[in-house]
TORVODO-615232 format. One line per 8 residues: number of its first residue (from 1); their letters; for each residue x, y, z of N, C-alpha, C. Coordinates in Angstrom, 3 decimals, padded with zeros to 6 digits. Atoms other than C-alpha are relative to their C-alpha. Layout:
<rs>
NUM = a = X,Y,Z,X,Y,Z,X,Y,Z; ... $
</rs>
This chain:
<rs>
1 = xxxxxxxx = -001.444,-000.741,000.271,126.384,046.811,037.777,000.836,-000.572,-000.985; -000.759,000.543,001.430,127.798,044.369,034.926,-000.009,000.914,-000.659; 000.259,-001.014,001.582,126.323,046.739,032.263,000.533,001.018,000.250; -000.764,-000.620,000.119,127.824,049.582,033.682,001.165,000.181,-000.123; -001.667,000.114,-000.034,131.312,048.289,034.173,000.766,-000.232,-001.802; -000.358,000.280,001.382,131.034,046.819,030.729,000.390,001.540,-000.952; -000.214,-001.347,001.067,130.326,050.408,028.950,000.880,000.799,000.382; -000.918,-000.762,-000.272,132.868,052.016,031.072,001.331,-000.571,-000.520 $
9 = xxxxxxxx = -001.166,001.033,000.466,135.523,048.963,030.082,-000.088,000.629,-001.728; -000.029,-000.517,001.418,134.402,050.151,026.255,000.312,001.319,-000.199; -000.698,-001.823,000.100,135.224,054.047,026.780,001.336,-000.644,000.171; -000.878,000.200,000.258,138.102,053.019,027.818,001.332,-000.479,-001.050; -000.847,000.748,001.458,139.256,050.647,025.024,-000.237,001.249,-001.151; 000.396,-000.849,001.259,137.926,053.299,022.470,001.436,001.156,000.478; -000.971,-001.367,000.008,140.155,056.328,024.412,001.505,-000.827,-000.112; -001.781,000.234,-000.400,143.383,053.806,024.533,000.315,-000.006,-001.617 $
17 = xxxxxxxx = -000.405,-000.169,001.313,142.726,053.122,020.883,000.636,001.214,-000.594; -000.804,-001.119,000.355,142.942,056.462,020.126,001.000,000.346,000.105; -001.275,-000.714,-000.415,145.962,057.321,022.018,001.029,-000.729,-000.430; -001.963,001.233,000.484,148.510,053.771,020.573,-000.650,000.901,-001.233; -000.150,-000.158,001.351,147.387,055.035,017.178,-000.670,001.344,-000.753; 000.064,-001.301,000.561,147.598,058.016,015.380,-001.145,-000.355,-001.475; 000.649,000.386,001.489,146.158,056.456,012.113,-001.236,000.642,-000.440; 001.040,-000.626,000.600,143.617,058.032,010.116,-000.478,-000.971,-001.364 $
25 = xxxxxxxx = -000.070,000.676,001.251,141.961,056.338,007.198,-001.401,000.904,-000.373; 000.686,-000.998,000.917,139.632,057.993,004.336,-001.557,000.063,000.631; 001.075,-000.445,000.246,136.540,059.242,005.017,-000.783,000.024,-000.921; 000.436,-000.171,001.788,135.621,060.516,001.452,001.337,000.596,-000.635; -001.334,-000.789,001.063,138.104,062.161,-001.179,000.388,001.140,000.879; -000.268,-001.490,-000.705,138.258,065.328,001.262,000.411,-000.060,000.969; 000.223,-000.102,-001.532,138.217,064.019,004.666,000.777,-000.975,000.781; -000.357,001.085,-000.247,140.314,061.972,006.588,-000.378,000.120,001.685 $
33 = xxxxxxxx = 000.695,000.208,-001.556,138.807,060.185,009.990,001.121,-000.290,000.609; -000.506,000.518,-001.049,140.674,059.029,012.976,-000.352,-001.527,000.265; 000.314,001.200,-000.278,140.244,055.471,014.401,-001.619,000.455,000.904; 001.154,-000.312,-000.543,137.697,057.158,016.867,000.079,001.601,-000.017; 000.777,-001.491,000.232,135.645,060.086,016.266,-000.931,000.062,001.205; 000.907,-000.620,-001.529,133.807,062.143,019.161,-000.954,000.777,-001.305; 000.632,-000.745,000.178,130.832,063.658,018.801,-000.484,000.763,001.279; 000.805,-000.888,-000.974,128.750,066.333,020.815,-000.933,000.783,-000.591 $
41 = xxxxxxxx = 001.838,-000.606,000.601,125.020,067.533,020.363,-000.922,000.217,000.773; 001.311,-000.197,-000.831,121.914,068.487,021.623,-001.112,-000.844,-000.671; 001.746,001.189,000.338,118.154,066.217,021.302,-000.880,001.615,000.628; 001.818,-001.105,-000.299,114.505,067.982,021.188,-000.752,-001.538,-000.460; 001.277,000.825,000.473,111.707,065.661,020.803,-001.346,000.154,001.178; 001.421,000.589,-000.917,108.753,064.038,023.243,000.595,-001.057,000.880; -000.329,000.774,-001.009,108.487,062.401,026.444,-001.277,-000.496,000.074; 001.446,001.100,-000.345,105.494,060.059,027.437,000.422,-001.124,001.102 $
49 = xxxxxxxx = 000.092,001.028,-000.974,104.949,057.601,030.084,-001.070,-001.285,-000.009; 000.706,000.790,000.057,103.408,054.024,030.861,-000.391,-000.020,001.634; 000.709,000.292,-001.523,101.575,054.069,034.336,-001.396,-000.717,000.239; 001.715,000.203,-000.687,098.551,053.419,036.487,-000.728,000.613,-000.914; 001.136,-000.958,000.162,096.745,056.358,035.483,-000.420,-000.229,-001.648; 000.189,-000.229,001.358,094.858,056.940,032.155,-000.096,-001.436,-000.850; 000.313,001.095,000.848,094.934,054.364,029.429,-001.580,000.499,-000.762; 000.960,000.393,000.861,092.515,052.955,026.824,-001.399,-000.535,000.250 $
57 = xxxxxxxx = 001.610,000.584,-000.705,088.711,052.123,027.067,000.222,-001.664,-000.004; 000.173,001.155,-000.224,088.104,048.835,028.132,001.012,-000.526,001.174; -001.291,000.649,-000.859,090.519,046.442,030.323,000.970,000.529,-000.619; -001.803,-000.503,000.099,094.345,047.695,030.863,000.064,-000.787,-000.935; -000.374,001.196,001.348,095.603,046.281,027.661,001.996,-000.281,000.390; -001.271,-000.021,000.243,099.206,047.101,028.725,001.260,000.143,-000.853; -000.953,-000.619,001.304,102.185,048.431,027.190,-000.385,001.168,-000.806; 000.068,-001.066,000.655,102.117,050.476,024.423,-001.427,000.377,-000.101 $
65 = xxxxxxxx = 001.326,000.479,000.389,098.489,049.013,023.782,-000.817,001.159,000.958; 001.292,-000.428,-001.283,097.048,051.349,026.801,000.893,001.877,000.094; -000.564,-001.880,000.117,099.304,055.059,025.860,-000.869,000.703,-000.354; 001.169,-001.415,000.019,097.395,058.102,025.999,000.973,001.128,-000.924; -000.455,-000.757,000.582,098.620,060.311,023.133,-000.358,001.565,000.482; 000.332,-001.155,-000.731,097.220,063.211,024.925,001.346,000.645,001.418; -000.965,000.061,-001.720,100.308,062.927,027.647,001.308,000.451,-000.842; -001.449,-000.454,000.725,103.287,063.951,024.922,000.640,001.021,000.913 $
73 = xxxxxxxx = -000.320,-000.830,-000.840,105.182,066.288,026.870,001.560,000.337,-000.732; -000.907,-000.161,000.811,108.528,068.122,025.205,001.219,-000.392,001.150; -001.158,001.054,-000.642,111.842,066.262,026.269,001.175,000.810,-000.439; -001.229,-000.708,000.663,115.432,067.944,025.475,001.282,-000.603,000.631; -001.219,000.177,-000.944,119.176,067.485,026.477,000.951,000.344,-000.755; -001.191,-000.248,001.051,122.483,067.528,025.210,001.103,-001.272,000.338; -000.461,001.424,-000.784,124.986,064.263,025.067,001.496,000.433,-001.032; -001.141,-000.092,000.874,128.388,063.502,023.501,000.820,-001.619,000.612 $
81 = xxxxxxxx = -000.435,001.742,000.072,130.255,060.150,022.692,001.275,-000.066,-001.119; -000.824,000.988,001.028,132.589,058.134,020.579,-000.369,-000.899,-000.853; 000.721,001.241,000.939,132.524,055.830,017.598,001.116,-000.296,-000.363; -001.277,001.308,000.489,135.384,052.964,017.109,-000.423,-000.338,-001.363; 000.476,000.429,000.992,135.068,052.794,013.276,-001.064,000.091,-000.420; 002.161,-000.147,000.148,131.552,054.214,013.085,-000.215,-001.306,000.416; 000.858,001.606,-000.214,130.559,050.429,014.549,-000.426,000.032,001.722; 000.670,000.178,-001.605,130.733,050.467,018.429,000.709,001.310,000.452 $
89 = xxxxxxxx = -000.520,-001.223,-000.643,131.162,053.508,020.781,-000.763,000.060,001.569; 001.065,-000.382,-001.207,129.647,055.074,023.994,-000.429,001.122,000.068; 000.665,-001.171,-000.149,127.674,057.966,024.776,-000.253,000.280,001.011; 000.740,-000.649,-001.206,126.856,060.612,027.747,-001.060,000.398,-000.221; 000.929,-000.848,000.329,123.457,061.713,027.457,-000.932,000.759,001.286; 000.610,-000.725,-001.036,121.954,064.234,029.702,-001.470,000.687,-000.340; 001.414,-000.157,000.162,117.923,064.429,029.502,-000.758,000.842,000.672; 000.950,-000.743,-001.257,115.342,066.871,030.756,-001.300,-000.036,-001.038 $
97 = xxxxxxxx = 000.889,000.516,000.411,111.875,066.151,030.538,-001.213,000.225,000.890; 001.398,000.174,-001.061,108.241,065.820,032.045,-001.043,-001.308,-000.673; 001.005,000.978,000.363,105.729,062.982,032.068,-001.220,000.372,000.579; 001.227,-000.300,-000.324,102.250,063.213,032.850,-000.996,-001.111,-000.067; 001.264,000.782,000.218,098.698,061.107,033.223,-001.114,000.252,000.893; 001.291,-000.580,-000.407,095.466,061.320,033.765,-001.320,-000.776,-000.177; 001.084,000.814,-000.209,092.221,059.264,034.725,-001.197,000.589,-000.719; 001.100,-001.321,000.409,089.913,062.312,033.192,000.042,-000.413,-001.751 $
105 = xxxxxxxx = 000.241,000.266,000.934,090.837,060.794,029.782,-001.433,-001.010,-000.656; 001.186,000.703,000.032,088.489,058.518,030.083,-001.305,000.192,-000.154; 001.133,-000.888,-000.088,085.717,060.791,030.350,-001.249,-000.323,-000.892; 001.115,000.452,000.656,082.023,059.407,029.376,000.301,-001.765,-000.130; -000.508,001.607,-000.083,083.703,055.470,029.654,-001.115,-000.444,001.101; 000.927,000.563,-000.645,080.453,053.531,030.704,000.352,-001.365,000.284; -000.597,001.681,000.089,082.385,050.047,030.142,000.685,-000.108,001.337; -000.838,000.781,-001.104,085.159,048.041,031.860,001.125,001.264,000.405 $
113 = xxxxxxxx = -001.010,-000.741,-000.708,087.174,051.198,032.324,-000.653,001.256,000.956; 000.524,-001.121,-000.785,084.530,053.424,033.966,000.675,-000.566,001.467; -000.578,000.001,-001.419,086.284,052.487,037.623,001.160,000.771,-000.067; -001.135,-000.062,-000.368,089.281,053.654,036.474,-000.410,001.645,-000.321; 000.048,-001.557,-000.238,088.128,056.999,035.323,-001.013,000.557,001.245; 000.610,-000.176,-001.245,085.927,056.939,038.504,000.852,000.808,001.041; -000.396,000.004,-000.764,088.723,056.910,040.352,000.765,001.652,000.039; 000.268,-001.045,000.004,089.640,060.343,039.164,001.734,000.803,000.550 $
121 = xxxxxxxx = -001.543,-000.107,-000.460,093.442,060.313,039.662,000.795,000.885,-001.050; -001.226,-000.757,000.910,096.438,062.580,037.746,001.370,000.066,000.365; -001.082,-000.093,000.011,099.776,063.212,037.915,000.700,000.869,-000.837; -001.070,-000.468,000.781,102.838,065.350,036.490,001.730,-000.505,000.783; -001.043,000.113,-001.057,106.531,064.905,037.446,001.062,000.518,-001.546; -000.654,-000.409,000.519,109.249,066.652,036.154,001.406,-001.270,-000.248; -001.206,000.717,000.277,112.440,064.297,034.597,001.056,000.397,-000.068; -001.467,-000.003,000.137,116.138,064.622,034.930,000.855,-001.032,-000.124 $
129 = xxxxxxxx = -000.786,001.368,-000.125,118.564,062.115,033.771,001.111,-000.096,-000.393; -001.726,-000.006,000.660,122.088,061.123,033.181,000.057,-001.112,-000.425; -000.068,001.349,000.564,122.723,057.913,031.183,001.359,-000.339,-000.428; -002.046,000.825,000.525,126.275,056.150,030.421,-000.942,-001.377,-001.212; 000.501,000.833,000.982,125.213,054.410,027.065,001.003,-000.674,-000.857; -000.402,000.486,001.182,126.527,051.844,024.463,-000.798,-000.007,-001.053; 000.501,-000.084,001.335,125.726,052.106,020.570,000.893,-001.425,-000.718; -000.510,000.761,001.266,126.367,049.391,018.009,-000.570,000.365,-001.705 $
137 = xxxxxxxx = 000.263,-000.221,001.311,126.280,050.516,014.431,000.151,-001.350,-001.017; -000.819,001.644,001.032,126.476,046.842,012.283,-000.067,000.306,-001.311; -000.003,-000.224,001.688,126.111,048.288,008.581,001.459,000.221,000.044; -000.922,000.041,000.347,129.707,049.198,008.405,000.890,-001.148,000.078; -000.421,001.129,-000.111,130.429,045.922,009.324,000.032,-001.190,-001.376; 000.566,001.120,001.371,128.684,044.479,005.914,000.858,001.001,-001.468; -000.326,-001.191,001.199,130.403,047.671,003.902,001.778,-000.515,-000.099; -001.950,-000.078,000.253,133.956,047.250,001.824,000.527,001.001,000.500 $
145 = xxxxxxxx = -001.143,-001.067,000.017,136.780,049.383,002.670,000.188,000.831,-001.190; 000.029,-000.888,001.494,136.879,050.504,-000.706,-001.204,000.908,-000.804; 000.835,-000.500,000.352,133.766,051.818,-000.802,-000.527,001.361,000.984; 000.101,-001.017,-000.914,132.575,055.242,000.624,-001.037,-000.522,001.117; 001.261,000.598,-000.817,130.396,054.579,003.637,-001.451,000.522,-000.066; 001.275,-000.357,000.041,126.514,054.749,004.009,000.019,001.421,000.508; 000.346,-001.132,-000.881,124.955,058.384,004.785,-000.759,-000.582,001.237; 000.643,000.340,-000.956,122.767,056.151,006.840,000.272,-000.923,000.284 $
153 = xxxxxxxx = -000.856,001.456,-000.744,123.716,053.963,009.670,-000.928,-000.395,001.396; 000.346,000.252,-001.513,121.065,052.269,012.216,000.452,-000.663,000.768; -000.646,-000.136,-001.252,121.668,051.558,015.565,-000.450,-000.545,000.959; 000.452,-000.486,-001.304,120.964,050.294,018.868,000.696,-000.287,001.316; -000.557,-000.907,-001.044,121.601,051.543,021.809,-000.559,-000.470,001.590; 000.385,000.681,-001.178,121.324,050.360,025.628,000.966,000.640,001.057; -000.493,-000.444,-001.067,122.731,051.291,029.151,-000.435,-000.152,001.422; 000.721,000.208,-001.006,122.194,052.134,032.396,-000.165,001.870,000.684 $
161 = xxxxxxxx = 000.026,-001.263,-000.217,121.408,055.693,033.893,-000.892,000.075,001.310; 000.752,-000.568,-001.301,119.969,057.843,036.759,-000.387,000.809,-000.349; 001.086,-000.649,000.263,116.968,059.415,036.982,-000.784,000.461,001.250; 000.980,-000.277,-001.202,114.920,062.005,039.126,-001.038,000.141,-000.407; 001.396,-000.655,000.061,111.490,062.631,039.483,-000.750,000.369,001.546; 000.842,-000.605,-001.389,108.729,063.990,041.879,-001.278,000.275,-000.109; 001.658,-000.343,000.321,105.037,063.330,041.198,-000.521,000.765,000.576; 001.085,-001.653,-000.261,102.658,066.111,041.570,-001.233,-000.634,-000.389 $
169 = xxxxxxxx = 001.496,000.179,000.383,099.093,066.239,041.886,-000.363,001.536,000.379; 000.632,-001.457,-000.053,096.916,069.280,041.733,-001.298,000.152,000.425; 000.578,000.383,-001.075,094.803,069.561,044.539,-001.199,001.239,-000.307; 000.940,-001.337,000.677,092.332,072.497,042.382,000.390,001.043,000.407; -000.664,-000.999,-000.339,094.688,075.410,043.768,001.438,000.149,-000.501; -000.999,-000.253,-000.002,097.973,074.499,043.139,000.613,-001.546,-000.323; -000.126,001.306,000.115,100.453,071.279,042.251,000.577,-000.346,001.516; -000.204,000.301,-001.306,101.295,069.480,045.573,000.787,-001.486,-000.274 $
177 = xxxxxxxx = -000.617,000.934,000.283,103.980,066.814,045.760,-000.369,-000.695,001.008; 000.503,001.047,-000.585,102.874,063.645,046.645,000.757,-000.908,000.598; -000.605,000.965,-000.962,105.836,061.558,047.980,-000.096,000.517,001.233; 000.123,-000.210,-001.321,105.891,063.224,051.141,-001.607,-000.482,000.874; 001.489,000.472,-000.186,102.048,062.536,051.549,-000.154,-001.207,000.750; 000.146,001.193,000.178,102.676,058.804,051.515,-001.351,-000.249,-000.122; 000.892,000.772,000.719,099.509,058.208,049.743,-000.734,-001.054,000.354; 000.150,001.198,-000.149,099.702,054.526,050.156,000.333,-000.458,001.149 $
185 = xxxxxxxx = -000.767,000.468,-001.185,100.906,054.414,053.519,001.333,-000.571,000.252; -001.316,000.216,000.696,104.091,054.120,052.401,001.259,000.587,001.762; -000.990,000.487,-001.025,106.584,053.291,055.769,-000.885,000.751,001.408; 000.999,000.451,-001.627,103.590,053.475,058.529,000.390,-001.049,000.423; -000.275,000.950,-000.831,103.894,051.129,060.981,-001.336,-000.816,-000.755; 000.950,001.130,000.224,100.415,049.592,059.710,000.058,-000.677,-001.042; -000.553,000.764,000.913,102.097,048.583,056.349,001.245,-000.182,-000.044; -001.339,000.622,-000.120,105.310,047.321,056.842,000.963,000.014,-001.052 $
193 = xxxxxxxx = -000.562,-000.156,001.038,106.066,046.302,053.727,-000.011,000.897,-001.001; 000.442,-001.477,001.171,105.053,049.815,051.581,001.243,000.914,001.081; -000.827,-000.901,-000.235,108.570,051.507,052.099,-000.172,001.296,-000.807; -000.356,-001.425,000.390,109.072,055.232,051.171,000.989,-000.248,-001.209; -000.948,-000.327,001.045,110.389,055.563,047.364,000.473,001.029,-000.243; -001.196,-001.341,000.382,113.550,057.395,046.258,-000.718,000.408,-001.016; 000.006,-000.528,001.041,113.450,060.014,044.329,000.462,000.026,-001.310; -001.019,000.126,000.601,116.394,059.455,042.617,000.235,-001.714,-000.129 $
201 = xxxxxxxx = -000.292,000.926,000.571,116.930,055.969,040.867,000.610,-000.457,-001.084; -000.748,000.177,001.370,118.522,053.971,038.454,-001.072,-000.645,-000.702; 001.038,000.946,000.715,116.958,052.956,035.284,000.968,-000.811,-001.228; -000.779,001.207,000.608,118.069,050.694,032.375,-000.498,000.761,-001.581; 000.272,-000.231,001.556,117.409,052.687,028.751,000.725,-000.780,-001.228; -000.242,001.067,000.915,117.295,050.589,025.682,-000.837,000.978,-001.156; 000.529,-000.832,001.221,116.472,052.174,022.011,000.770,-000.636,-001.301; -000.623,000.336,001.291,116.978,052.268,018.455,-000.297,001.138,-000.782 $
209 = xxxxxxxx = -000.084,-001.574,000.661,117.824,055.071,016.098,000.957,-000.173,-000.967; -000.904,-000.015,001.453,119.291,056.014,012.671,000.959,000.921,000.168; -000.706,-001.579,000.374,122.146,058.417,012.019,000.505,000.112,-001.680; -000.035,-000.357,001.278,122.314,060.415,008.921,001.330,001.092,000.136; -001.033,-000.456,-000.090,125.875,061.614,008.068,-000.731,001.608,-001.111; 000.150,-001.130,000.991,124.728,065.728,006.673,000.972,000.620,-000.885; -001.371,-000.476,000.289,128.267,066.659,006.529,000.666,-000.762,000.251; -001.258,000.587,-000.711,131.715,065.530,007.255,000.117,000.364,001.457 $
217 = xxxxxxxx = -000.101,-000.539,-001.012,131.257,067.817,010.263,-001.296,-000.083,000.423; 001.354,-000.067,-000.569,127.354,067.424,010.994,-000.337,-001.326,000.156; 000.923,001.368,000.365,125.211,064.200,011.525,-001.293,000.503,000.552; 001.260,-000.089,-000.492,121.616,064.113,012.522,-000.783,-001.790,000.306; 000.407,001.125,-000.224,119.785,061.089,014.237,-001.601,000.467,000.237; 001.640,-000.471,-000.582,116.183,060.407,014.892,000.226,-001.480,000.947; -000.400,001.658,-000.722,115.953,057.550,017.762,-001.282,000.397,001.156; 000.972,000.318,-000.820,113.465,056.338,020.335,000.666,-000.490,001.233 $
225 = xxxxxxxx = -000.245,000.587,-001.092,114.479,055.367,023.594,-000.815,-000.655,000.937; 001.083,-000.151,-001.142,112.547,053.763,026.246,000.932,-000.921,001.166; -000.929,000.158,-001.136,113.565,053.363,030.087,-000.852,-000.994,000.850; 000.666,001.204,-000.752,112.616,050.100,032.047,000.546,000.343,001.458; 000.077,-000.356,-001.518,112.240,051.319,035.827,000.223,-001.424,000.808; 000.484,000.217,-001.109,112.521,049.873,039.353,-001.334,000.039,000.956; 000.780,-000.538,-000.794,109.932,051.700,040.530,-001.690,-000.276,-000.616; 001.685,000.332,000.381,105.774,051.234,040.017,-000.394,001.631,000.962 $
233 = xxxxxxxx = 000.459,-001.389,-001.023,105.803,055.118,042.048,-000.142,001.357,-000.947; -000.093,-001.281,000.733,106.517,057.181,038.887,-001.519,001.123,-000.053; 001.470,-000.873,-000.124,102.679,058.299,039.175,-000.373,000.087,001.553; 000.580,-000.033,-001.651,102.548,057.922,043.228,-001.261,-001.271,-000.032; 001.136,001.340,-000.342,099.967,054.671,042.430,000.388,-001.062,-000.404; -000.153,001.207,-000.044,100.632,051.305,042.910,-000.642,-001.447,000.465; 000.601,001.014,-000.531,098.648,049.252,045.250,-001.259,000.274,000.125; 001.618,000.135,-000.524,095.472,049.621,047.381,-000.080,001.630,000.817 $
241 = xxxxxxxx = 000.511,-001.104,-001.087,093.761,052.955,049.424,-000.056,-000.688,001.079; -000.012,000.603,-001.343,094.330,052.865,052.953,-001.005,000.795,000.839; 001.360,-000.780,-001.381,092.261,054.029,056.286,000.528,001.360,-000.272; -000.799,-001.344,-000.087,092.541,057.480,056.007,-000.248,000.384,001.283; -000.492,-000.319,-001.669,092.681,057.504,059.913,001.247,-000.173,-000.098; -001.017,000.538,-000.085,095.962,056.425,059.333,001.008,001.182,-000.328; -000.560,-001.217,000.462,097.080,059.692,057.862,-000.055,001.101,001.363; -000.100,-001.012,-000.827,095.979,061.561,060.857,000.695,-000.557,001.266 $
249 = xxxxxxxx = -001.132,001.437,-001.450,097.902,058.546,063.297,001.506,000.734,-000.559; -001.300,-000.503,000.726,100.890,059.593,061.084,001.073,000.864,-000.703; -000.786,-001.239,000.666,101.518,062.540,059.692,-000.627,001.340,001.080; 000.049,-001.081,-000.898,101.471,066.396,061.093,-001.674,000.394,-000.459; 001.403,000.209,000.174,097.224,067.570,061.109,-000.104,000.773,-001.388; 000.244,-000.884,001.470,097.607,070.046,057.627,000.650,-000.944,-001.152; -000.736,000.889,000.767,099.863,067.316,055.951,-001.502,-001.213,000.127; 000.648,000.762,-000.202,097.361,064.751,057.228,-001.259,-000.285,-001.006 $
257 = xxxxxxxx = 001.037,-000.283,000.645,094.389,066.308,055.804,000.244,-000.079,-001.732; -000.340,000.409,001.854,095.980,066.818,051.919,000.197,-001.178,-000.087; -000.335,001.390,000.331,097.273,063.178,052.171,-001.205,-000.142,-000.376; 000.923,000.775,000.300,093.678,062.061,052.601,-000.792,000.648,-001.181; 000.202,-000.655,001.637,092.636,064.330,049.675,000.753,-000.352,-001.096; -000.871,000.418,001.483,095.091,063.446,047.134,-000.114,-001.648,-000.020; -000.454,001.373,-000.046,095.096,059.726,048.002,-001.102,-000.764,-000.650; 001.177,000.660,000.558,091.531,059.252,047.142,-001.080,001.197,000.038 $
265 = xxxxxxxx = 000.505,-001.452,000.749,089.822,061.838,044.650,-001.254,-000.495,-000.520; 001.217,000.664,000.760,086.613,059.521,043.733,-001.124,000.376,000.072; 001.598,-000.480,-000.041,083.911,061.580,045.842,000.066,001.420,-000.696; 000.143,-001.464,000.677,085.021,064.594,043.964,-001.222,-000.550,-001.669; 001.395,-000.172,001.005,082.916,062.860,041.246,-001.265,-000.594,000.239; 001.125,000.815,-000.827,080.681,060.483,043.429,000.369,000.409,001.816; 000.224,000.056,-001.853,079.916,061.890,047.104,-000.050,-000.620,000.777; 000.501,001.254,-000.479,078.860,059.030,048.073,000.844,-000.925,000.463 $
273 = xxxxxxxx = -000.964,000.952,-000.474,082.113,057.175,047.872,000.729,-000.160,001.339; -000.653,000.803,-000.833,083.626,055.613,050.695,001.309,-000.600,000.010; -001.217,000.360,000.327,087.394,054.789,051.039,000.001,-001.303,000.895; -000.133,001.785,-000.300,087.833,050.864,051.826,001.104,000.113,000.042; -000.887,000.630,000.089,090.885,049.834,053.294,000.364,-000.999,-000.945; -000.652,001.120,001.010,092.838,047.579,050.781,-000.855,000.037,-001.081; 000.879,-000.084,001.523,090.198,048.649,047.524,001.197,000.319,-000.750; -001.384,-000.242,001.504,092.515,048.312,044.526,-000.114,001.762,-000.292 $
281 = xxxxxxxx = -000.312,-001.067,000.313,093.895,051.561,043.617,001.109,000.148,-001.425; -000.766,-000.149,001.479,096.833,050.798,041.167,000.196,-001.630,000.145; -000.232,001.824,000.295,098.355,047.266,039.752,001.651,000.073,000.347; -001.501,000.522,-000.302,101.521,046.241,041.496,000.740,-000.852,-000.724; -001.057,001.055,000.763,102.651,043.594,039.048,000.824,000.477,-000.995; -000.437,-000.543,000.850,103.571,046.086,036.401,000.992,001.142,000.179; -000.937,-001.272,-000.645,106.498,048.635,037.344,-000.359,001.065,-001.220; -000.375,-000.879,001.215,106.188,052.053,035.206,001.162,000.229,-000.841 $
289 = xxxxxxxx = -001.342,000.140,000.766,108.202,053.029,032.561,-000.340,001.368,-000.687; 000.136,-001.664,001.017,108.759,056.645,030.047,000.885,-000.317,-000.873; -000.548,-000.239,001.477,110.119,057.010,026.833,000.050,001.397,-000.732; 000.094,-001.205,000.453,111.365,059.632,024.714,000.050,-000.530,-002.144; -000.450,000.214,001.741,111.599,059.960,020.534,000.462,001.568,-000.173; -000.919,-001.100,000.578,113.963,062.512,019.632,000.611,-000.029,-000.591; -000.797,-000.599,000.731,115.561,064.335,017.323,001.496,000.538,000.188; -000.967,-000.346,-000.832,119.489,064.907,017.998,000.731,000.426,-001.584 $
297 = xxxxxxxx = -000.784,-000.405,001.167,121.733,067.087,015.948,001.538,000.026,000.713; -001.216,-000.435,-000.899,125.765,067.221,016.711,001.285,000.080,-000.966; -001.286,000.022,000.709,128.926,067.926,015.530,001.305,-000.878,-000.198; -001.049,001.025,-000.071,131.711,065.531,014.572,001.208,000.359,000.294; -001.606,-000.563,-000.474,135.123,066.258,016.177,001.250,-001.156,-000.246; -001.129,000.982,000.300,138.244,064.997,014.497,000.523,-000.556,-001.068; -000.114,000.015,001.224,137.799,064.706,010.967,001.011,001.343,-000.554; -000.795,-001.294,000.882,140.511,066.888,009.150,-000.228,000.136,-001.402 $
305 = xxxxx = 000.183,-000.090,001.829,140.693,068.080,005.450,001.180,-000.633,-000.308; -000.848,001.135,001.029,142.830,065.551,003.462,000.970,001.115,-001.013; -000.822,-000.919,000.441,146.244,067.515,002.448,000.417,-000.266,-001.624; -000.515,000.567,001.517,146.922,067.444,-001.644,001.292,000.576,-000.058; -001.288,-000.331,-000.188,150.148,067.558,-002.526,-000.194,000.149,-001.552 $
</rs>
């Protein structure tokens, strides 16, 4: 939470600077700019995830090398922020999107990735995120105050967020919420180390971008933002299969039958497949993550027309 406190302090400093000093400086020959410039805008783009499901042919490579381009989904949102002297500032972002993944992208694979294809799991999840971010624009530090600022400003951004997800699997008829089914025995007494995962969690966004001043009152951004997560259950897959009998012992009858179906779907491709307690289902050594690639358009709030005498 130190990072969150630092970002909040950054906002407080910026607000105090704005209140204490009413000074303006030249944005260009026609406009004046306050020490703290506010902006509010919208974001549109794409969202994708790196999870246990899918991946490339061969052994899992990890990271972006295992990214499936088929699973980009729409993402959008809103944001409001403030920049002090166009250099350092803070932002509050609201982002809405969807992530998905599927082992069937490996169809026809007969090599090292065949086992992942035969696993036959898939998921989708809506994402709702609120993030408090700090951003730093280094270029103004190297520009002379006598010169007009550059229209382009590369920057880095990072902070802390709160996101909600809800992994679902398709059972052939409808999308089913997976978390209540405890597909890997989360919360069952037979698996005391596997706790039920929460659907609302903290994440840590990190990214880079470039801002372009379209006019004195409008700017555009292109931004790539990665989210570091503390969970490996974005796709409801992390560790090993469990004995299907455990579902019957720990869940109501109808739910137990559905849980057994969604937990192990290999028999849909290989009817001879048998669930063995402890056999590999996912890789718990790496947490899941997701990212966005977005265009942002915002209005600059605070610049004024220069009064000419």
